[in-house]
C-alpha positions, 0 to 999 in steps of 0.5 A: 232163242230160249224162252225166259223162265217164268218168274218165281212163284210165291214162297211155300208157306211155313209148316204149321205147328202140327206138321212141326210136331209130327216131324219132331217125334217122327224122324224122316218126316222133315221133308215134303214126303216121308222117306223111310231111308232118312228115318232109318239113317236118323235112328242109326246116327242117333244111336251111335253118335248120341250114345258115345257123345253123351256117355263121353260128356257124362263122364267128362262132367263126372270127372269135373264134379269129382274135384268139388265133391272131393273137396267137401268130402275130406280132400281139403283137410287131407291136402291142407288146402288154404285160401283160394287154392280150389279156385286156382286149381280150377283156373289151371284146368281152365287154362289148359281147356282154353289152350286146347279148344281150337287145336282140338277142333282143327284136329278133327279136320285132320284126324278121324273123330273115331280116333281122336275122341276116344284117344283123348278119353283114354288120356283124361281117364289116366290123369283122373286116376293119377289124381288119387295119388296127389299129396299136395294141392300143387300136384292137382294143379299140374294134373288138372292143366293137362286134363283140361287140354284132354277134355277140351275135345268133348264139348265143341267137338261134339257140337261140330259133329252134330252140326255136320249130321243134323239139319236145323229142325233136328239139331236143337233136341240132339244138342239138348240131349247131349248137354243134359248128359253132362248135367246128369254127370254133375247131378249123379256125381254127388250121389256117387261121391256120397256112396263111395265115401260111405262104403269105401272110405279107408278101404286099403288105406285110401280115403273115399275121395281118392277112390272117387278119382280111381273109379271115375277113370276106370269107367271111362275106358270102356266108352273109349273102346266103344268109340274106337270101334263104332263112331261114324266120323262125318257124313263125307268121311264115314266108314261106319259098317252099319250105314248102307250106301244109300244112307251115306249118300243121303247123309251128305245130300241132306246137309247140302240141300239145307244150304242150297235152300238158303243161298241158292248154291252149294256150301262155301267149301273149297273142294279139291280136284280129286277122284272122290265121288259120292256113292251111286244113288239108289232108285228109291233116293233120286238124285237132284240133277247136277249142273255142268262143271263149267256152269256159271249157275252158281256164280254171283252176278257182277253187282253182288259182293262175294261174302264167301271163299271161292267155290270150286266146281264139285267133281262129284259124278252125276251118273247113275251107272255104278259100272261106268263110275266106280265108287272109290274109297271113302276119304279118311279125313275132312282135310282130304276133301278141301283146299282150304287151309285154316291158317291161310290168309283167305280163310283168316280174312273170311273168318274175321270179316264175317259177323259170325266169329266175333258175335257168337264168341262174345255171346258165349262169353256172356252166356257162359258167365251166367252159368257161374253159380253152377259151374263154380259149385256156389251152392256147395260152398254156401252150405259148407260155409253156412252163416249158422256154422260156428266161426271157430272152435271154443273151449266149450266146443273144441270140435264144432259140428257144421250144420250140414253133413258130408252126405248133405253137402254132396246131395243137396246141390244135385238139384241144380243140374236137375233143373238144368236138365229140365230147362235144357230139354224144354228149350231144345224142344221149343226151339227145334219146333221154331229154329229161327227163334233160338234167341228167346233163350237169351232173354229168358236167361237175362231175366233169371240172371237178374232175379236170382242174385237180387233175391240172394242179396236180399236174403243176405241183407235180412229181408227174409229174416235172420240170414242164418235162419231157415227162411233165408236159407230156403230162399237162397237154395231155391235161387241157386236151384232156379239159376240151374235153368240157365244151362239151357243156353249151352245146347240152344246157343251152339245149335243157333251158331251151327244153324246160322253158319250152315244157312250162310253156306260157311265151310265146315272148318269155318264152323269148327273154328267159330264153335271152338272160339266160342268155348275158348273165349268163355273159358279164357274169361272164366279163368280169372272170373271165378277167382275175382268174383266167386273165390271160395274165401268169399263164401257164403254170400259172394256179394261181388259175384251177385252184382257181376251176375246182374250186369252180365245178364243185362249185357246178355239180353242186349247182345242177344237182341243185336245178334238177332238183328244181324241174323235177320240182316244176313237172311235178307242179304241171302234172299236178295242175292238169290233174287239177283242170281235168278234175275241174272240167269233169266236176263243173261241166259246163264248156262244152268237156266238156258240149257233146259230151256233150249232143250224144251224149245227144241222139243217143241220144234220137233213136235211141231 
């Protein structure tokens, strides 16, 4: 009879700060031993994934910023805008953006990302250039609706891809760099428009704001071609020529090990019965021993509740002999690797019975609205409608001069995304060192979201002197700059969602739907939120929006605390399931535990 295995020892101590810091700056040292293949893999995917995704997001935001920059650079007068038509155009974009969220992320399950991402870039580049031919605000409304659908692929699709390649110790800073690239597009957009207006206004009979849309569209096309040629898709489907066999295999096993370390079994993917096998391992990258396909080692004991979809045994070959087990062609898409259908009843039941879906969606609804100061270009509108501006022409001054020039209206607001870049990278750095504490960003944003509108309201009420004076203006501008720091939530909260679902063993398609649902929920609210609280006609003070910001920030801090509690509860449940499973194997003599023990006992008898 097999000897029962010894009880598990105490958990390994958490790595110290110095170890975390070394791992942060030296890719490939996140494991117990330094792995040169892992370092080389990370350098390659950092270059090819982040360059394409960051350039794509940079151009994405350059295009979005172009509309508000064009509005204050002559488009308003050229097309006879009135009332809240600018907000209505933004709402048309948002509606298209919302409609495209989940379909675009599910498309990555069926269409290779290296085809889908660049294809959407070509589409939105064409629509951007067409905007230059607009003659009425209604023309731009129609164009921006379809542009929203095309651009919906970039943000959540990239977070899905990043979560497929990077572990929790690596994900935050990559998400931060990606998010910062979009903010860089916002920041540079003001300087680009200022330069175009000064040098190309009137060239070939076109206004400077029209040239802005033409140039934005043209510079997008080379990046799309780069993506068609070199984007690596996902670890299980990559055909990237610059990745070796060992690197492709390691990319898959890195993510599988992260799940198994948490839940004691492979991820929740329901695998197909196919001939797909992992590449033969290299001698320098030893493969962990796999269990028999009929093993019960990965099943939960009867007393446990199964919180995941049924996991089918993997058909991955465990042989180290490539001659006996030739490696077939890499599957083209993620959908060819799984039986899970995103519209099947079991999947939908799993989706809505999990706390991840509603909790993270509501988190991003709240967090996204704390970005309203920046996303609705409130500083630009404040400066354009500054209290010191003449209210209307008079006989003595038929053409009143606004306080700020077009160049100032484009350049001054660039400080907002600059602050956003710094705060995003700072919190990405901190939360990658301590990935279980990404919630700290929620509390930080809660404080900033209360402080900034409160001081703007105080400036309006004259607590800093004349509301049109220099002191009050300085306070308001400083608060809008400080409000840019809430952009840190983009990278951190999506990394938090990615980490949590990966640790809980959720499927790739599950993760993709939740990430898309987060952005969809936020933009569905933002479609009417900006009109209700931040309409252009409410400038310069946006008093209603200030109170909305205070209420939203308080709610965000409370919800962050609740979600942190749910995450800790889920972690305790996972630890309990792992202990129950280990106990069941030890007592009942499960196949995975009994076979190695039986071999050991047999060897002892032979030796005797």
